[in-house]
N, C-alpha and C positions, 0 to 999 in steps of 0.2 A: 542410515535407515531410521535410527532413533529420532534424529532431528526432523525427518519428514513426517514421522508419526506425531511428533509434538506440534508441528505446523498444522497438520490435519485436525488434531484435537482442538487447537485454538480456534480455527475457522468454524468447525462444527459447533463448538460451544457458543461462540458469539452468534452464529446463525440461529441456534436454538432460542436464544434470548430474543432475537429479532422476530422469530416466528411467534413468540408469545405476544409481542407488541402488535404485530399485524393482526393476529387473531382477536385481540381485545378491541382494536379499531373496527374490525368487521362486525363484531357483536354490537358495538356502540352505534355504528351506522344503521344496522338492521333493526335496532330497537329505539330509534330516534325519529324526529320529523324528517330526517334525511333518508329514510328507508326507501322511499320511491326513487330518489336519485341514485342510490346504491344499486337497486334492481335494474333501473334503466341503463346504468353504466355497463353492467355485466351483460345486458342483452343487446348492446350496440352491434348491428350487423357489420361484419368485416368480410370482404370478398377479394379473392385473387383469381384472375383469369388469364390463361395462356391458350388462345385459340379455343378449342373445344373443351379443354381442361378447366374446370371451374371448382374452386373450393370456397364455399360460402358458409360461414358459421358465425354465431354470436361470439362476442369477445370472451365469454366464459369458456367456451369450448376451444378457442384458440389458445387460451392459457392451459387448459387441461390436456389437449391433444398435441399442441405445438411446443410450448415452453417446457412442459413436463417431459417431452421427448429428449430435450437437452439434459434434463436431470437424469433420465435413465441412461443417456449416453455416458454421463459422468460415472454413474454406477457401474456400467459395463467396463469403462476404463479401469476403475478401481478393482473390479473383479479379476480382470486379466492380469493386472500387475501383481495382485496378491497371490494368484495361483502360480505365476511364473517365478516370482522372486521374493514374495512377501511372506506374511505369517501363514497363509494358506498353502504354501509350498511344502510345509513340513507336516506330514501325516500325524505325528504325535501331538502337534499343537492344534490341529483342526478338529480333532475328535470331540473335545468337550464343547466348544461353541456350536459344532454341527448338531450334537445331541440336544443341546439347549434350544436351538432354532427349531428342530423337529418337534420337540415337546411343546414349544411356544406357539406352534401353528396348529397342531392336532387337538390339544386340550381346549383352547378357546373356541375353535370351530365346533367341537363336540358340544360344548356348553350352549353355544348359540343354537345349534340344530335341535338340541333337547328342548329348549324353551320355545322354539318356533316350528316344531313338527306339526304337520297337518296344514300348513299354509304355504302353498307352492310359490307364491310371489315373495313372501318373506324369506323363504329358504334360500333364495338366490343371493342373499347377503351373508351367507355362511363364512366367507373369507374375510369379512371386514375386521373382526377382532384378531385376525392371525398376523397382523403387521406390527412392526416396531419402528418408531421414529427415532433414528439415530441422532439427529440434530437436537431434538428436544431432550433426549436422555443424557447426552453429553453436556448440554447446557445446564442440566440439573447437577451433574457431577462437578461441573466447574464451580458451582456455588460452594462446594465443600473444600475447594482449594487443593493444596499440596498433600493433604492427608490421604487422598485417594491413591492407592498403589497403581503404578503405571500398568502392571500386569492385569489389574482389574479393568482398566480402561481398554486395553488391547482385547481382553475377552469380550467386552461389550461391543467393540467395533467389529470383531470377527463374527460374533453371533449375528449382528445386524446385517453383515454382508450375506451370510447364509439365508437370513430372513428375506433379504431383497431378492435373492435367487429364487426362493420359494414363491414370492409374490409374482415375479416375472413368469414363472411356469404356470401359476394359477391363472393369471390374466390370459396367457396364450391358449390354455386348454379350456377354460370355462367362461371367458367373457368375450367371445367372438361370435358373430352372427352374420347371416346374409353374405356369405363369401362370394367374391367375384373372381372367377378363374383367370380372366384376362389381367386384372390388376395383380393377382398373385404371380402370374407368369412374368410380368414386368419386374416385380420385386425379386423373383428368383433370378432373373437375368442380371439384376444389379448385384446380387450376392455373388454370382459367378465372376462378375467383373471385379468386385472387391477382392475376391480370392486370387484372381489373376494378378492384380496390382501388388498384393502382398507377396505372392509367390515370386514375382519378378524383382522384389526388393525395392519397389518404388517408395521413396521417402517424401513425395510431394503431397502434403496434407490437403491441398486444394483439390486434387483429383479425388481423393477419398470422400471429401465433404460434398463435392458436386454429385457424385454417384449416390452418396447417402441421402442427399436432399430428394433426388428422384425416387429413391427407395421409400423414403418417408411418405411422399405423396401417393405412391402406389399402395403401400400398406394401409394408408388412411382410407383409400377408395376400396380396398379389398374386403373390409369387414373385420379384419384383425386389428386390434388396437394399435394406433400409430406409434405409441411410445416404444413398442418392441423393436422398431426400426433403429432406435438409438442404441439399444443394447447390441444388436447384430453388427451395426457399423463399428462400435467400439472394439469388438473382438478382432477386427481386421487392421486396426491402426498399429503400425509397427512399434514394438517396444525396444528393439535393438537400436543401438546408436548409429546415427548417420556418419559414415566414414568422412564426409566433408566437414561437418560441423562438430562431430563428437557428442551430439545431443540426441536424446531419445524423443521421437515425435509424441509417443504416448505420454511420457512423463511431463513433457512440456505442455501438452494440451490439458492434461489433468490439473496441473498447477494453475494454468490460465483460467480454467472453468470454475475452480472451487469458489472463488470470490463471487462470481456472477450468480452461481447457483445458490450459494448460502445466503447471500445478501440481497438478491433481487428476485430470482425465479421462485424459490420456495416461500419467501414472505408474500409475494404477489399471489401465489397459489393459495396460501392460507387466507389472505384477505378476501379472495374471490369465493372461497368455499366454506369459510367458517361463519359467515353471516347468517345465523338462524334467529328467527323471531322468537322471543321468549314471552310474547303476549299470551296471556291465558295459561301460562305454564302451571301445571299441577302435578301432584304426586302420581296421579293416575297416568299422566302422560309419560313420566319417567319410568314407570313400572310396566308400561305396555311391552309385549313380548319382544319387539324389535330393539328398542333402546335398552331394555333390560338385558337382553341376550348379548348385545355388544358390550355394554358396561361390565357385565359379569364376566364375559369372555376376556376382556382386557385386564380388569383388576384382579379377578380370581384365577381365571384360566391361565393367563400368562405366567404368573408366579408359580403356580402349581406345575405347569408343563415344563417350564425352563428349569426350575430347581429340581423337580422330581426326576426328570430324565438325566440331568447332570449328576445327581446323587447316585442314581442307579448305575450310570456308566462308570463312575469312580469306584463304587463298591465292587463292580464286576471286573475292574482292572482294565476296562476299555479306554479310560481317560484318566488324567491326573489333575488334581487341584493345582492351579497356578501358584508359583512361588509368591510368598508374602501376601497371599489371599487366604482368608479363613472362611468357614462355612457361613457365618453370619453375614459377611460382606458379599459373598456370592448370592445369598438369598436377597440382600438389598438390591443388587443389580437385577435379579429376576423380577422384583417388584417394578423396577423402572422400565423393564421391557414391556410393561402394560401401557406405556405411553405410545399409542399407535397413530397419533394425530394425522400427519401428512399422508402416509400411505393408506391409512384406513379411510380417510376422506376420499382419496382417489379411487379405491376399490368400491366404496359406497356409491360414487358417481357413476360407476359402470354397472353395478348391481341394480340400482334404481334410477337409471338414466331416463326412463319414461316420465315426462312431465306430469302425467296423470297418476303416477304411483303414489299411493297414500303414505309410503315410507320414505319419500324423497327427502324430507327434513327430519323425520323421526330418527334416522340413522345418525344424524349429526348430534342430537341430544345424547345418544349413547356413547358416541366417540368422545365428545367433550367431557362428559361426566366420568367415564371410565379412565380417560387419560389424566384428568385432574386428580382423581383419587390415587392413581398409580404414582403420579409425580409427587404428590404431597406425602404419602406414606413411604415411598421409596426414599425421599430426601430425609424424612425424620428418622427412619430406620438406620440409614447409613450415617447420619450425623451422630446418632447415639453409638453406633458400632465403631466408628472411626475415632471417637474422642479419646479412648485409652491410648491408642497409637500416637495421637498428637501430643498428649501429655508426657509420654515416655521419650519423645524426641526421635522416634523412628519414622 
């Protein structure tokens, strides 16, 4: 179990560093003579047709709706494994990260709504600062080396899992429109077929993936965001060991996908979505209600919400401070939770998906500034906090 956690942390940390590189390249392209090429690349039309079924989208939406469904599929696999046999299977261990995740979603959203009250179009972005980017956060922790207690890393991973669950629920409930009952019925039939395969003990991943692909296309056409199909499919992948091979299909698939998601899909998503033009950028642009609400939600709201609710839970006896972790270190991780980059960009693309929205690129300014502040201050805080432990040899 410990070795699998270490492998996960290594991949997520390295993936976080690659995310930074991809984001920097996106900003460079968007603010150089190559900006036109960058925009044209993302707008390349890509079409797939099977008889009357047609899926035609620009490359950007294939990345956001298609490749990100694979990311959410991996998130679903991790959630199922953690609930069945991992850290989240122990009620005593999940209470603290669960409380932190709740506080880290409610307080940032409240700050955003407070700063954008009265603007119905801007209000739709309330969930943008509610997300935490686990790859970025673990990448920053990796810079601090072995001084970071393992229990502190596990707390961050567990909190991020609950945070992902919250994001999935938010997307399902608040970012769906124009529902197609026919497409939903087909998706429902796929879910029943997946349940039947699981119930009968089928270990053939190819069957699950074929049905999952049909479900993804149906969900895409239904008006519900297609990435949710990835999460649903994941919960039907068998975690028990195959009697013939002695291997778990879920654990095998999770291991196989980690590299592709961390080193290809998420960096590609960052490159496609982080390219915001900084031409004419001014203080007034950064302090407009939408970017200010997002940046304040991520940098101030996250640390207040995560640390505040964790502190309250521990004082009330609902949760316990992890072993070898002190209050100052817990607060440092709460600051890092304000790095919301990938998931915040994704929710922002849903909230302001209308090309005519005046907030289509303003949200990215808030996400980048809030995430950078959280990353810098979180790193500096933890570096100072962890130095005494490093000198004492613990």
